[in-house]
C-alpha positions in Angstrom: -118.3 -59.1 -4.6 -117.7 -61.9 -3.0 -114.6 -62.7 -4.3 -113.3 -59.0 -3.6 -113.9 -59.3 -0.1 -112.4 -62.7 0.6 -109.1 -61.3 -1.1 -109.1 -58.2 1.5 -108.6 -61.0 4.1 -105.2 -62.8 1.9 -102.1 -60.5 3.0 -100.2 -59.8 -0.1 -96.9 -60.4 -0.5 -97.3 -63.9 0.0 -94.0 -65.8 -0.7 -94.5 -66.9 -4.5 -92.2 -69.9 -4.3 -94.8 -71.7 -1.7 -97.8 -70.8 -3.8 -96.4 -71.5 -7.1 -95.8 -75.3 -5.5 -99.1 -75.2 -4.2 -100.7 -74.4 -7.3 -98.6 -76.4 -9.4 -99.2 -79.7 -7.0 -102.9 -79.0 -7.2 -102.2 -79.0 -11.1 -101.0 -82.3 -11.3 -103.5 -83.6 -9.3 -106.0 -82.8 -11.1 -104.2 -84.1 -14.2 -104.2 -87.6 -12.6 -108.0 -87.1 -11.8 -108.0 -86.7 -15.6 -105.7 -89.6 -16.3 -107.7 -92.1 -14.4 -111.0 -90.8 -15.3 -111.0 -89.3 -18.6 -114.9 -90.3 -18.9 -115.6 -87.7 -16.0 -114.5 -85.1 -17.7 -116.5 -85.2 -21.3 -119.5 -86.3 -18.9 -119.4 -83.2 -16.9 -118.2 -80.5 -19.1 -120.0 -77.6 -17.2 -118.6 -78.9 -13.6 -115.2 -78.8 -15.3 -115.7 -75.3 -17.3 -117.6 -74.1 -14.5 -114.7 -74.4 -11.8 -112.1 -73.1 -14.2 -114.3 -69.8 -14.4 -114.0 -69.5 -10.7 -110.5 -69.8 -10.8 -110.7 -67.1 -13.7 -112.7 -65.1 -11.3 -110.2 -65.4 -8.4 -107.7 -64.6 -10.5 -109.3 -61.2 -11.8 -110.2 -60.3 -8.6 -106.5 -60.6 -7.6 -105.1 -58.8 -10.6 -107.9 -55.9 -10.9 -108.4 -53.3 -8.5 -112.4 -52.9 -8.0 -112.1 -49.3 -7.6 -109.7 -48.2 -10.1 -110.3 -51.0 -12.3 -106.2 -50.8 -12.9 -104.1 -54.0 -12.4 -102.4 -54.9 -9.4 -99.7 -56.0 -10.8 -96.5 -53.2 -10.2 -93.9 -52.5 -12.8 -90.1 -52.9 -11.7 -88.0 -50.7 -13.9 -85.0 -51.3 -11.5 -81.5 -52.9 -12.5 -82.0 -55.0 -9.0 -83.7 -57.8 -10.8 -80.6 -58.0 -13.0 -78.3 -58.7 -10.1 -76.9 -61.3 -8.9 -78.6 -62.3 -5.5 -76.1 -63.0 -3.0 -73.0 -61.5 -4.4 -70.7 -60.0 -1.8 -70.0 -57.2 -4.3 -73.6 -56.0 -3.6 -72.6 -55.9 -0.2 -69.5 -53.8 -1.2 -71.6 -51.7 -3.4 -74.1 -50.7 -0.6 -70.9 -49.9 1.8 -69.6 -47.6 -0.3 -73.1 -45.8 -0.9 -73.6 -45.7 3.1 -70.0 -44.2 2.9 -70.2 -41.5 -0.1 -73.9 -41.4 -1.1 -75.5 -42.8 -4.1 -74.3 -42.8 -7.3 -77.9 -42.2 -9.1 -76.6 -38.8 -10.7 -79.5 -37.3 -13.5 -77.3 -35.4 -15.8 -79.0 -32.5 -17.7 -76.8 -31.4 -20.6 -77.1 -28.0 -22.3 -75.6 -28.3 -25.9 -74.5 -25.1 -27.5 -72.1 -23.0 -29.5 -71.1 -21.6 -26.4 -72.4 -21.7 -22.7 -70.7 -18.8 -21.9 -73.3 -16.2 -22.7 -75.6 -14.2 -20.9 -78.9 -16.3 -22.2 -77.1 -19.6 -22.0 -76.0 -18.7 -18.2 -79.4 -17.3 -17.2 -80.8 -20.3 -18.8 -78.8 -22.9 -16.9 -79.5 -20.9 -13.7 -83.4 -20.9 -14.1 -83.0 -24.6 -14.7 -81.2 -25.3 -11.7 -83.0 -23.3 -8.9 -86.2 -25.2 -10.7 -85.5 -28.5 -10.2 -83.9 -28.0 -7.0 -88.0 -27.1 -5.6 -88.7 -30.6 -6.7 -89.8 -32.9 -4.2 -86.6 -35.5 -3.6 -83.9 -33.5 -5.1 -81.0 -33.0 -2.8 -78.5 -31.0 -4.7 -77.9 -29.5 -8.4 -74.1 -29.2 -9.2 -73.3 -26.9 -12.0 -71.6 -23.7 -13.3 -74.2 -21.6 -10.7 -73.7 -23.9 -7.8 -70.7 -25.3 -7.5 -68.3 -23.9 -4.9 -65.4 -21.6 -5.9 -62.4 -21.1 -3.8 -60.2 -17.8 -4.1 -58.2 -15.1 -2.0 -59.6 -12.0 -1.8 -56.5 -9.3 -1.7 -59.0 -6.3 -0.9 -60.3 -8.4 2.2 -57.4 -10.1 2.9 -59.4 -13.6 3.8 -60.5 -17.1 1.9 -63.8 -16.4 -0.2 -65.8 -19.5 -0.4 -68.6 -18.9 -2.6 -71.0 -20.1 -5.7 -68.5 -19.8 -8.8 -71.3 -17.5 -10.4 -72.8 -15.8 -7.9 -74.3 -12.8 -10.1 -74.6 -13.3 -13.6 -72.2 -11.2 -15.8 -73.3 -9.3 -18.5 -70.5 -7.3 -19.5 -68.7 -8.9 -22.5 -65.4 -9.0 -20.4 -66.2 -10.3 -17.5 -68.2 -13.3 -19.6 -64.9 -14.2 -21.2 -63.1 -13.7 -18.4 -65.4 -15.9 -16.5 -65.1 -18.4 -19.4 -61.3 -18.6 -18.9 -61.5 -19.2 -15.3 -64.0 -21.9 -15.5 -62.4 -23.8 -18.5 -58.5 -23.2 -16.2 -60.1 -24.6 -13.2 -58.8 -28.1 -12.6 -62.0 -29.5 -11.2 -65.0 -27.6 -13.7 -64.0 -29.5 -16.7 -64.4 -33.1 -15.1 -67.8 -32.3 -13.6 -70.0 -29.5 -14.8 -68.8 -28.0 -18.5 -67.0 -29.5 -21.7 -63.4 -28.4 -22.2 -64.3 -26.7 -25.2 -67.3 -25.1 -23.6 -69.9 -26.0 -25.8 -71.7 -28.0 -23.4 -72.7 -27.8 -19.5 -74.3 -29.9 -17.1 -76.3 -30.2 -14.3 -75.6 -33.2 -12.0 -78.5 -33.8 -9.6 -78.4 -35.8 -6.6 -81.8 -37.0 -4.4 -82.6 -38.2 -0.9 -83.1 -41.5 -0.5 -86.0 -42.3 -2.9 -87.2 -45.8 -4.6 -87.1 -46.1 -7.6 -90.8 -46.8 -7.9 -91.5 -43.5 -6.3 -89.3 -41.8 -8.3 -91.0 -43.1 -11.1 -94.5 -42.4 -9.7 -93.8 -38.9 -8.9 -92.9 -38.3 -12.5 -90.1 -36.5 -11.5 -87.9 -37.6 -14.7 -91.0 -35.7 -16.7 -91.4 -32.7 -14.6 -87.3 -32.2 -15.0 -87.1 -32.8 -18.5 -90.3 -30.3 -18.8 -88.3 -27.7 -16.7 -85.0 -28.1 -19.2 -86.7 -28.6 -22.7 -89.1 -25.2 -21.5 -85.4 -23.3 -22.3 -85.1 -24.9 -25.4 -84.0 -22.0 -28.2 -82.0 -21.8 -31.4 -78.5 -22.9 -31.0 -79.3 -24.1 -27.2 -80.7 -27.7 -26.5 -80.6 -30.5 -23.8 -80.2 -33.9 -23.1 -80.7 -36.5 -20.6 -78.6 -39.3 -19.1 -77.8 -41.1 -15.7 -79.6 -44.1 -13.9 -82.4 -42.3 -12.6 -83.5 -41.1 -16.0 -83.0 -44.4 -17.7 -85.2 -46.2 -15.0 -88.0 -43.6 -15.6 -87.6 -44.6 -19.5 -87.5 -48.2 -18.6 -90.8 -48.0 -16.9 -92.5 -46.0 -19.3 -91.4 -48.8 -22.4 -92.4 -51.4 -20.2 -95.9 -50.2 -19.7 -96.2 -49.9 -23.6 -94.9 -53.3 -23.9 -97.1 -54.6 -21.8 -100.2 -53.1 -23.6 -98.6 -54.3 -26.9 -97.4 -57.2 -26.7 -100.5 -59.6 -25.6 -102.8 -58.6 -27.8 -100.4 -59.0 -30.4 -99.4 -62.3 -29.3 -103.1 -63.2 -29.2 -103.7 -61.8 -32.9 -100.7 -63.3 -34.3 -101.7 -66.8 -32.8 -105.0 -66.6 -34.2 -104.0 -65.5 -37.4 -101.4 -68.4 -37.8 -104.0 -71.5 -36.9 -106.7 -69.7 -38.8 -104.5 -69.5 -42.1 -102.8 -72.7 -41.8 -106.5 -74.7 -40.9 -109.0 -72.6 -41.6 -111.1 -74.0 -38.6 -112.6 -71.2 -36.2 -112.8 -73.5 -33.6 -108.8 -74.5 -34.1 -108.6 -71.1 -33.1 -111.1 -70.1 -30.7 -110.6 -73.5 -28.3 -106.4 -73.0 -28.1 -106.5 -69.2 -27.5 -109.3 -70.2 -24.4 -106.3 -72.0 -22.8 -103.9 -69.6 -23.5 -105.6 -66.4 -22.1 -106.7 -68.4 -19.2 -103.5 -69.4 -18.2 -102.1 -65.9 -18.9 -105.0 -64.7 -16.1 -104.3 -67.1 -13.6 -100.3 -66.4 -13.6 -100.9 -62.6 -13.7 -103.2 -63.0 -11.0 -100.7 -65.0 -8.7 -98.2 -62.0 -9.7 -100.2 -59.7 -8.3 -101.2 -62.1 -5.4 -98.0 -62.4 -4.4 -97.1 -58.7 -4.7 -94.5 -59.7 -7.4 -93.7 -57.1 -9.7 -93.0 -57.7 -13.8 -89.3 -56.6 -14.2 -87.3 -56.4 -17.7 -87.3 -60.0 -17.8 -90.7 -61.3 -17.2 -92.3 -58.9 -19.4 -92.1 -62.0 -22.0 -94.3 -64.3 -20.1 -97.3 -63.7 -21.7 -96.2 -64.2 -25.2 -94.7 -67.2 -24.1 -97.3 -68.8 -22.4 -99.7 -67.4 -25.0 -97.7 -69.1 -27.8 -97.2 -72.3 -26.0 -101.0 -72.4 -25.3 -101.6 -72.2 -29.3 -98.7 -75.5 -29.2 -101.1 -77.4 -26.9 -104.3 -76.8 -28.6 -103.6 -77.3 -32.0 -102.6 -80.8 -31.0 -105.8 -81.5 -29.3 -108.2 -80.0 -32.2 -106.3 -81.7 -34.9 -106.8 -85.0 -32.9 -110.6 -84.3 -32.7 -111.1 -83.3 -36.1 -110.2 -86.7 -37.0 -111.8 -88.5 -34.4 -115.1 -86.7 -34.9 -115.1 -87.9 -38.7 -116.1 -91.6 -37.5 -117.6 -91.2 -34.0 -121.2 -91.1 -33.9 -121.7 -88.1 -30.6 -119.5 -85.0 -29.1 -119.2 -86.8 -25.9 -117.2 -89.9 -27.4 -115.0 -88.1 -29.9 -114.1 -85.7 -27.2 -113.3 -88.7 -25.1 -111.3 -90.4 -28.0 -109.2 -87.6 -28.3 -108.4 -86.7 -24.6 -107.3 -90.9 -24.0 -105.3 -90.6 -27.6 -103.3 -86.9 -26.7 -102.9 -87.5 -22.8 -99.9 -88.9 -22.7 -97.9 -86.5 -25.3 -99.8 -83.8 -24.2 -98.6 -84.5 -20.7 -95.3 -85.6 -21.3 -95.1 -81.9 -23.2 -96.6 -80.0 -20.7 -94.0 -81.3 -17.9 -90.9 -81.2 -20.2 -91.7 -77.8 -21.0 -92.3 -76.6 -17.8 -88.7 -78.7 -16.5 -87.2 -76.3 -19.1 -88.2 -73.0 -17.2 -87.7 -74.9 -13.8 -84.2 -74.9 -14.8 -84.0 -70.5 -14.6 -85.5 -70.9 -11.0 -81.6 -71.7 -9.0 -79.9 -69.0 -11.7 -78.8 -66.8 -8.8 -80.1 -63.7 -11.2 -83.9 -62.4 -9.7 -85.6 -61.4 -12.8 -84.7 -65.2 -14.4 -85.6 -66.8 -11.4 -89.2 -65.2 -11.4 -89.6 -65.9 -15.2 -88.7 -69.4 -14.6 -90.6 -69.5 -11.7 -94.0 -68.0 -12.9 -93.8 -69.7 -16.5 -93.2 -73.1 -14.5 -96.8 -71.9 -12.7 -98.3 -70.6 -16.0 -97.2 -74.0 -18.2 -98.7 -76.3 -15.3 -101.7 -74.6 -15.6 -101.7 -74.3 -19.4 -101.5 -78.2 -19.7 -104.3 -78.7 -17.0 -106.6 -76.2 -19.5 -105.4 -77.8 -22.1 -106.3 -81.6 -21.3 -109.3 -81.2 -19.1 -111.2 -77.4 -20.5 -110.5 -78.3 -24.6 -111.9 -81.7 -24.4 -114.7 -80.5 -22.0 -115.4 -77.9 -24.6 -115.0 -80.1 -27.3 -117.8 -82.2 -25.9 -120.4 -79.2 -25.7 -120.0 -78.5 -29.4 -122.8 -79.6 -32.1 -121.9 -82.6 -33.6 -122.0 -83.8 -37.0 -120.1 -87.3 -38.4 -117.7 -87.0 -41.2 -117.8 -83.0 -41.6 -114.6 -81.2 -41.0 -114.8 -78.2 -39.2 -112.4 -76.3 -41.3 -113.3 -74.3 -44.7 -112.4 -76.1 -48.4 -109.4 -73.7 -48.4 -108.1 -75.1 -45.4 -108.7 -78.7 -45.9 -106.8 -78.2 -49.7 -104.2 -76.2 -47.9 -104.2 -79.3 -45.0 -103.6 -81.8 -48.0 -100.7 -79.9 -49.8 -99.1 -79.3 -46.5 -99.5 -83.3 -45.3 -98.3 -84.4 -48.8 -95.1 -82.1 -49.0 -94.2 -83.8 -45.6 -94.8 -86.9 -46.4 -92.3 -86.5 -49.6 -90.0 -85.0 -47.4 -89.9 -87.7 -44.7 -89.4 -90.0 -47.1 -86.3 -87.9 -49.1 -84.7 -88.2 -45.6 -85.5 -91.5 -44.7 -84.2 -93.2 -47.9 -80.9 -91.1 -47.1 -80.6 -91.3 -43.5 -77.0 -92.0 -43.3 -76.2 -88.6 -45.0 -78.9 -86.7 -43.6 -77.4 -87.7 -40.2 -73.6 -86.4 -41.2 -74.8 -83.1 -42.2 -76.5 -82.6 -38.5 -73.2 -84.0 -36.9 -71.0 -81.7 -38.7 -73.4 -78.6 -37.8 -72.9 -79.7 -34.3 -69.0 -79.9 -34.5 -68.9 -76.5 -35.8 -71.1 -75.4 -33.3 -69.4 -76.9 -30.6 -66.0 -75.4 -31.9 -67.7 -72.1 -32.2 -69.4 -72.0 -28.3 -65.6 -71.1 -26.4 -65.5 -68.0 -28.4 -69.3 -66.9 -26.8 -68.9 -63.1 -25.8 -70.6 -62.7 -22.5 -72.3 -58.8 -22.7 -75.0 -57.3 -21.0 -75.8 -53.6 -19.4 -78.9 -52.1 -18.4 -78.3 -49.3 -20.7 -77.9 -51.9 -23.7 -81.5 -53.2 -23.0 -82.3 -49.9 -25.1 -81.4 -49.8 -28.9 -78.6 -47.5 -30.4 -81.7 -45.7 -31.8 -83.8 -45.1 -28.9 -83.5 -41.3 -27.5 -81.8 -42.6 -24.1 -78.8 -44.5 -26.1 -78.4 -41.1 -28.5 -78.7 -38.5 -25.3 -75.9 -41.0 -23.6 -74.0 -40.7 -26.5 -74.3 -36.7 -26.3 -73.5 -36.3 -22.8 -70.5 -38.9 -23.0 -69.1 -37.1 -26.3 -69.7 -33.3 -25.3 -69.6 -33.9 -21.2 -67.6 -36.6 -19.1 -68.6 -40.0 -18.7 -72.2 -40.7 -17.2 -71.1 -43.6 -15.6 -69.5 -43.4 -12.2 -67.3 -46.2 -10.7 -66.0 -45.3 -7.1 -62.4 -46.3 -6.3 -62.7 -46.8 -2.7 -59.8 -46.7 -0.3 -60.5 -48.2 3.1 -57.9 -48.2 5.9 -57.9 -49.2 9.5 -57.4 -46.0 11.2 -59.4 -42.7 11.8 -57.9 -39.8 10.0 -55.6 -41.7 7.6 -56.7 -39.8 4.5 -55.3 -36.5 6.2 -52.1 -37.9 6.4 -49.7 -35.9 3.2 -48.7 -39.5 2.1 -52.0 -40.6 1.9 -53.5 -38.0 -0.2 -50.5 -38.3 -2.5 -51.1 -42.0 -3.3 -54.6 -40.7 -4.0 -53.3 -38.2 -6.3 -50.8 -40.9 -8.4 -53.8 -43.3 -8.6 -55.6 -40.5 -10.2 -52.9 -39.6 -12.6 -52.6 -43.3 -13.5 -56.4 -44.0 -13.9 -57.0 -40.8 -16.0 -54.5 -42.6 -18.5 -56.6 -45.7 -18.9 -58.7 -46.1 -22.1 -62.3 -45.5 -21.1 -61.9 -43.1 -18.5 -63.4 -40.1 -18.9 -62.2 -38.2 -15.8 -61.3 -39.1 -12.1 -62.3 -36.9 -8.8 -61.5 -37.0 -5.4 -61.2 -35.0 -2.1 -57.1 -34.2 -3.5 -58.9 -32.1 -6.2 -60.7 -29.3 -3.7 -57.9 -29.5 -1.2 -55.1 -28.3 -3.9 -57.3 -25.6 -5.0 -58.3 -24.5 -1.5 -54.5 -24.7 -0.8 -53.8 -22.5 -3.7 -56.2 -19.9 -2.9 -55.0 -19.6 0.9 -51.5 -18.9 -0.6 -53.1 -15.8 -2.6 -53.9 -17.6 -5.7 -50.9 -18.7 -6.4 -50.2 -21.5 -8.8 -47.2 -23.2 -7.4 -49.2 -23.7 -4.3 -52.2 -25.8 -5.6 -50.8 -28.9 -4.2 -50.9 -31.3 -1.4 -50.0 -29.4 2.0 -46.6 -31.1 3.5 -48.6 -31.4 7.1 -51.0 -33.3 8.8 -52.0 -29.8 10.6 -52.6 -28.0 7.3 -54.4 -30.9 5.2 -56.9 -30.9 8.8 -57.4 -27.0 8.6 -58.1 -27.6 4.6 -60.6 -30.1 5.1 -62.7 -28.2 7.3 -62.9 -25.7 5.0 -64.5 -28.0 2.5 -68.5 -28.0 2.5 -69.6 -31.0 4.0 -71.8 -31.7 1.3 -68.8 -31.5 -0.8 -66.5 -33.2 0.9 -69.0 -36.4 2.0 -68.7 -37.7 -2.0 -64.9 -38.4 -1.1 -64.3 -39.2 2.2 -66.4 -40.6 5.4 -66.9 -38.6 8.3 -63.7 -39.7 10.1 -61.6 -39.9 7.2 -60.6 -43.5 7.3 -61.9 -44.0 3.9 -61.7 -42.1 0.5 -63.3 -42.3 -2.6 -62.1 -41.6 -6.1 -65.1 -41.3 -9.0 -64.1 -42.3 -11.8 -66.4 -41.5 -14.6 -66.4 -43.2 -17.5 -69.0 -43.8 -20.5 -68.2 -47.8 -21.3 -70.9 -49.7 -22.2 -72.1 -53.6 -21.7 -70.2 -55.7 -19.3 -67.6 -56.5 -21.4 -66.1 -53.1 -21.6 -66.7 -52.5 -17.9 -64.8 -55.8 -16.9 -62.1 -54.7 -18.9 -62.0 -51.2 -17.1 -62.3 -52.7 -13.8 -59.5 -55.2 -14.4 -57.3 -52.2 -15.6 -58.2 -50.1 -12.6 -57.2 -53.0 -10.4 -53.7 -53.5 -12.4 -52.8 -49.8 -11.8 -54.1 -50.1 -7.8 -51.4 -53.5 -7.8 -48.9 -51.6 -9.5 -49.2 -48.5 -7.3 -48.5 -50.8 -4.0 -51.3 -49.5 -2.3 -52.3 -52.4 -0.9 -52.1 -54.5 2.0 -51.6 -51.4 4.0 -55.3 -50.4 2.3 -58.1 -52.2 1.3 -59.2 -50.9 -1.9 -62.4 -51.8 -3.6 -63.7 -50.9 -7.0 -67.5 -51.1 -7.1 -70.5 -49.1 -8.8 -73.7 -49.8 -9.7 -72.3 -51.0 -13.2 -69.9 -53.3 -11.6 -72.6 -55.2 -9.7 -74.5 -55.6 -12.9 -71.2 -57.0 -14.6 -70.9 -59.7 -12.1 -74.6 -60.8 -13.2 -72.9 -61.1 -16.7 -69.7 -63.3 -15.5 -72.3 -65.4 -13.8 -74.1 -66.5 -17.0 -71.7 -68.5 -18.5 -71.4 -70.8 -15.7 -75.4 -70.8 -15.2 -75.7 -72.1 -18.9 -73.8 -75.2 -18.1 -75.9 -76.1 -14.8 -79.2 -75.1 -16.1 -79.4 -76.9 -19.3 -77.6 -79.9 -18.0 -80.4 -79.6 -15.6 -82.7 -79.1 -17.9 -81.6 -82.1 -20.5 -81.3 -85.1 -17.5 -84.4 -84.2 -15.8 -86.5 -84.5 -19.7 -84.6 -87.4 -20.2 -85.5 -89.2 -17.0 -89.2 -88.1 -17.7 -89.0 -89.6 -21.3 -87.4 -92.4 -20.1 -90.0 -93.3 -17.5 -92.8 -92.6 -19.9 -91.2 -95.0 -22.3 -88.7 -97.6 -20.4 -86.4 -97.1 -23.2 -82.9 -95.8 -22.6 -82.6 -96.1 -27.0 -86.1 -94.1 -27.1 -85.0 -91.4 -25.1 -81.7 -91.2 -26.5 -83.7 -90.5 -29.8 -86.1 -87.5 -28.0 -83.1 -85.8 -26.7 -80.6 -85.8 -29.7 -83.0 -83.7 -32.2 -83.8 -81.8 -29.4 -80.3 -80.9 -27.8 -79.1 -80.5 -30.9 -80.9 -76.8 -31.7 -79.5 -76.1 -28.3 -75.9 -76.5 -29.2 -76.4 -75.0 -32.7 -78.0 -72.1 -30.8 -75.0 -71.4 -28.8 -72.8 -72.2 -31.6 -74.5 -68.7 -33.7 -73.7 -66.7 -30.4 -70.0 -68.2 -30.8 -69.9 -66.9 -34.1 -71.1 -63.3 -33.6 -74.7 -63.5 -34.4 -75.5 -61.4 -30.7 -73.6 -61.7 -27.4 -74.7 -64.1 -24.6 -77.0 -61.6 -22.1 -79.3 -61.9 -19.3 -82.1 -62.2 -22.3 -80.4 -64.7 -24.6 -78.9 -66.7 -21.7 -82.6 -68.0 -20.8 -83.3 -69.6 -24.9 -81.4 -72.7 -24.2 -83.6 -74.1 -21.6 -87.2 -72.3 -22.8 -86.3 -74.1 -25.9 -85.3 -77.3 -24.4 -88.1 -77.8 -22.6 -91.1 -76.6 -25.5 -89.4 -78.5 -28.2 -89.6 -81.8 -27.2 -93.5 -81.3 -27.7 -93.6 -82.0 -31.2 -90.9 -84.9 -31.2 -92.8 -86.5 -28.3 -96.0 -86.3 -30.6 -94.1 -87.7 -33.6 -92.6 -90.6 -31.5 -95.8 -91.7 -29.7 -97.8 -92.4 -33.0 -94.8 -93.9 -35.0 -94.4 -96.5 -31.9 -97.9 -97.0 -32.1 -98.0 -97.5 -35.9 -94.5 -99.9 -35.2 -96.7 -102.1 -32.4 -99.4 -102.4 -35.3 -97.0 -104.0 -37.5 -95.4 -101.6 -40.0 -92.2 -101.3 -40.9 -89.9 -98.4 -40.1 -90.3 -96.5 -43.3 -93.9 -96.9 -43.9 -94.3 -96.3 -39.9 -92.8 -92.8 -40.2 -94.4 -92.0 -43.4 -98.4 -92.7 -41.6 -96.8 -90.8 -38.4 -95.9 -87.9 -40.4 -99.0 -87.6 -42.0 -101.1 -87.9 -39.0 -98.9 -85.4 -36.8 -96.9 -83.6 -39.3 -99.4 -81.0 -39.9 -100.1 -80.0 -36.2 -96.1 -80.1 -35.3 -95.6 -77.5 -38.4 -98.7 -75.5 -37.0 -98.0 -75.7 -33.5 -94.0 -74.7 -34.4 -95.6 -71.5 -36.5 -97.3 -70.5 -33.5 -94.0 -70.5 -31.6 -92.0 -68.9 -34.2 -94.5 -66.2 -34.9 -95.3 -65.7 -30.9 -91.4 -64.9 -30.0 -91.2 -63.0 -33.1 -94.0 -60.7 -31.3 -91.7 -59.7 -28.7 -89.4 -58.2 -31.5 -91.7 -55.4 -31.2 -90.8 -54.9 -27.7 -88.9 -51.1 -27.1 -86.2 -52.9 -25.7 -83.1 -54.1 -28.0 -82.3 -56.8 -25.6 -85.7 -58.4 -25.8 -86.1 -57.6 -29.7 -82.8 -60.4 -29.7 -84.0 -62.5 -27.2 -87.5 -63.0 -29.5 -85.7 -63.4 -32.9 -83.3 -65.8 -31.8 -85.5 -67.7 -29.7 -87.6 -68.1 -33.0 -84.5 -68.7 -35.1 -83.7 -71.5 -32.7 -87.6 -72.7 -32.8 -87.0 -73.3 -36.8 -84.0 -75.3 -36.4 -86.3 -77.3 -34.0 -88.6 -77.9 -36.6 -86.0 -78.8 -39.1 -84.8 -81.4 -36.8 -87.8 -83.0 -36.6 -88.8 -82.9 -40.1 -85.5 -84.2 -41.1 -83.2 -85.1 -38.4 -86.1 -87.6 -36.6 -87.2 -89.6 -39.6 -83.9 -90.5 -40.0 -82.6 -91.3 -36.8 -85.7 -93.6 -36.1 -85.4 -94.8 -39.6 -81.7 -95.6 -39.3 -82.1 -96.8 -35.3 -84.9 -99.5 -36.6 -87.0 -98.2 -33.5 
């Protein structure tokens, strides 16, 4: 309880950057102690493990609420972490939402053979009235709520009322209602399909955070109200950002509870099947789980929520923990055969593995650290906390695992593997040595083959398609995407864009010529591919003018004087007009509805809209901004290509300098970099050849793989140089090195591949893509280490 009491004294939401830096500095100070006094680690294992246990208790205290036993880490299902930090487009979007209200539209779509029946209209009214009673719902726009402007000849006045006041029961009245609704210039743009087979209830909300929307269960409550009205020939679909964010939170929660246990199970299974060693399973998992606990404890302490990208943090750390632990346990298996006691076996193991494991840990953290300056919060947070987690993992592996080995019962000459595991290991060793021999004997052709693949990949890179979107995180088979497609097909596009027109003077948009400019703009925009409909202040004003002129169709037009327009403007209900103009009418808004998905499609549509604006000559008298949530997200996608170059360059340069610092040889450093940069180039080449677009999740793969893949290369190179120093020729040194470290290289690579493949069970299509592409790239990395690296070392006579 002291840990919990102490935690209460620490303010939450501490700036994560400084805590991460402090934690990493302490980790490397600890590693410096391990390097200087390895004997201290194995002579005082209880102290080392006790210290780690105390940190784990503190992390658990930060992570778990003692009253509810629920994790303190929150989920952030919004698109905010996917948006480019400091992007001026975000302020433009914020300015538009302040002026015209936000574009968080929740669409309830009723699909039927004909919505204009007594039963269907009654269901529409019941749903509309029920959802308006929910907390946070500001407006429900549907056939039973939209305003109608008509001239009442009997009373000789303008009647402004609901389109449907009393539900008609007479078939003739219903038929007349249907005719008027479908002939209306506005309703088919907003609340009913042009063939009468679908009707929409468009919900808007008071200011409410994404977290409150999810915590209050508004999505489930809205869906329950609508689905209660399901009947033969009538069904409901749901779309819009609030709905998508709610479903995102559900799937994120499912992923967290599914991916971590699965990653642990897969890592354990891979190690056991390839080594047959119980110790080989348990000790790496010891480091994995402890590093995950510490990292998530820091997330909770700093008040940093898990977002759509940091969901993969735990599976990655678990896979990396297995990778580090496998090399240490494999070396210990050799040492214990000819050392008399557990302490000396653990000490010899620690001395032997420290340099390659330390360098591997540093290069891995560098790969993640290169993501931190990316400018996209979700990627930055993954890089930051993976940087912390990998640093902790390196410390735990190099101090905690040897300390644990020093406490294990020791029997000289007896291996900890089963007979089956030993037999498999021998066969694997023999196969790897044969492969290395073939590659060494044919070094030149092997290297030319890799060079050819690299050239092909480089040629394909310019063809990479950058495409990402909040909705495309979901599979096309998901309910979210199916509902979106149904709404898009039967009604107008569920995605709103704002074309904001801003003038210098008040009352500008009460001028007839300005409104005619908007009218021409709408006409041009509605002809664009991808635009379902447009609506602006012109639409209700034209309908209102017709009503004032006794319903004469010829008068459905913009009046000729400012005075007439002013009269009409103040007849439109304020809630209706607010979407289209600010309070002093110095700014106007054209709402463009689209069903375009993906940043590439949105980028193309925005470019077309801007071309129309330029062609109509609206500027420089007016400042025109095309904005919307989809537009801001698209800007993040545009930043990906540039970020890739800078992030990969930063990671590569840093890894090169680290390797040079250790080996003091430019030649050796180049030999390390070639088989690790090549798989990254091949990965981008695969993107260029169309295997997948460059999206926010896949944009992280290059840096992650570059940092992780160096591990096996370093182990091979350190061992090879020791063999060469003892007098062996390059071919002999290579074969001896492969026999010694080839098996743990394969096992660790398989763990990484399997770890990344566990991410493919995610409920998000984009993370599935991240998982299988990362696994595929790791397969290429393993091939480079087993095929290219032997050829390089022999050919270079290093």
